[in-house]
C-alpha positions as CSV (number, residue, x, y, z in Angstrom):
1,M,9.6,-15.7,-14.7
2,N,9.3,-11.8,-13.4
3,T,5.7,-10.9,-14.4
4,P,3.9,-7.4,-12.7
5,Y,2.2,-10.2,-9.9
6,N,5.5,-11.9,-9.3
7,S,7.8,-9.5,-8.6
8,P,10.3,-7.8,-6.1
9,Q,8.5,-4.9,-6.4
10,L,4.9,-6.1,-5.9
11,D,6.4,-8.1,-2.6
12,S,7.9,-4.9,-1.3
13,V,4.9,-2.8,-1.8
14,L,2.6,-5.8,-0.3
15,D,4.8,-6.3,3.1
16,A,5.0,-2.3,3.8
17,L,1.2,-2.6,3.6
18,A,0.6,-5.4,5.9
19,N,1.5,-3.2,9.3
20,Q,-1.4,-1.3,10.4
21,K,0.7,1.9,11.2
22,R,2.1,2.3,7.8
23,R,-1.5,2.0,6.4
24,G,-2.3,4.6,8.7
25,I,0.6,6.6,7.5
26,I,-0.8,6.1,3.7
27,H,-3.9,6.9,4.5
28,D,-2.5,10.5,6.2
29,L,-0.4,11.1,3.2
30,S,-3.5,10.2,0.7
31,L,-5.0,13.6,2.2
32,H,-1.9,15.7,2.1
33,P,2.1,15.6,2.5
34,A,3.1,15.9,6.0
35,T,6.5,16.0,7.9
36,V,7.9,13.3,9.8
37,G,7.1,14.9,13.3
38,Q,3.6,15.6,12.2
39,L,3.1,11.9,11.6
40,A,5.1,10.8,14.5
41,R,2.5,12.9,16.6
42,N,-0.7,11.9,14.7
43,H,0.1,7.6,15.2
44,E,1.5,8.4,19.0
45,L,4.9,7.1,17.6
46,S,8.6,8.0,18.8
47,L,11.1,9.7,16.1
48,P,13.3,6.4,15.6
49,A,9.8,4.2,14.7
50,I,8.7,6.7,12.7
51,H,11.5,6.9,10.5
52,K,11.5,3.0,10.6
53,H,8.2,3.0,8.8
54,I,9.3,6.0,6.5
55,R,11.9,3.7,5.4
56,T,9.8,0.8,5.0
57,L,7.3,2.8,2.8
58,E,10.3,4.5,0.7
59,N,12.1,1.3,-0.1
60,A,8.4,-0.1,-1.4
61,K,8.5,3.2,-3.6
62,L,5.4,4.3,-1.9
63,I,6.3,7.3,-0.7
64,I,8.9,10.2,-1.4
65,R,10.9,12.3,1.2
66,K,12.3,15.4,0.6
67,K,15.0,17.3,2.9
68,A,14.1,21.2,3.5
69,G,16.7,22.4,6.2
70,R,16.5,20.2,9.4
71,T,12.7,19.2,8.3
72,N,11.7,16.0,6.3
73,F,8.6,16.5,4.4
74,V,6.9,13.1,3.0
75,A,4.2,12.6,0.6
76,L,2.5,9.7,-1.0
77,D,3.6,8.3,-4.3
78,N,0.7,7.1,-5.6
79,R,2.1,5.4,-8.9
80,T,3.3,2.3,-6.9
81,L,-0.1,1.8,-5.4
82,G,-1.4,0.9,-8.5
83,L,0.8,-2.4,-8.8
84,A,-0.9,-3.6,-5.6
85,Q,-4.2,-2.0,-7.0
86,S,-3.8,-4.3,-10.4
87,W,-2.7,-7.8,-8.5
88,I,-6.1,-7.2,-6.4
89,M,-8.0,-6.6,-9.4
90,Q,-7.0,-9.4,-11.3
91,Y,-9.4,-11.6,-8.7
92,H,-12.6,-9.5,-9.4
93,T,-14.4,-12.9,-10.6
94,E,-16.8,-12.8,-13.4
95,W,-19.1,-15.3,-11.5
96,G,-21.1,-12.8,-9.6
97,N,-21.1,-11.3,-6.0
98,T,-19.4,-13.3,-3.4
99,K,-22.2,-15.4,-2.4
100,A,-23.3,-16.7,-5.9
101,T,-19.7,-16.9,-7.3
102,L,-19.5,-20.6,-6.2
103,E,-23.2,-21.4,-7.2
104,N,-22.9,-19.6,-10.6
105,Y,-19.6,-21.2,-11.3
106,I,-20.9,-25.0,-10.6
107,S,-24.4,-24.0,-12.8
108,R,-22.0,-23.0,-15.6
109,M,-19.8,-26.4,-15.2
110,Q,-23.2,-28.5,-15.1
111,E,-24.1,-26.6,-18.7
């Protein structure tokens, strides 16, 4: 069964976001587009290393890349972030804050 929460796309997004450097790249791109060279400098990565991270984010459809001459420009594609956000939000419970969740559930079950 392929639901929005049981999909290769969600797996790809979560895998891509599991890396601290890639989350940093996403953060930077949430502020403004950048060149691959700018991202490499900002994150103290070599060009081969930044390209590997860019490919992973691109394969997850989290970013888009456009080449102009010899320069690669990268921008956030926030439509795909919505998939991960929807998956996370389904676990927001109605039972109260984190500390009270278990107590509220137990009280309701005892009624």
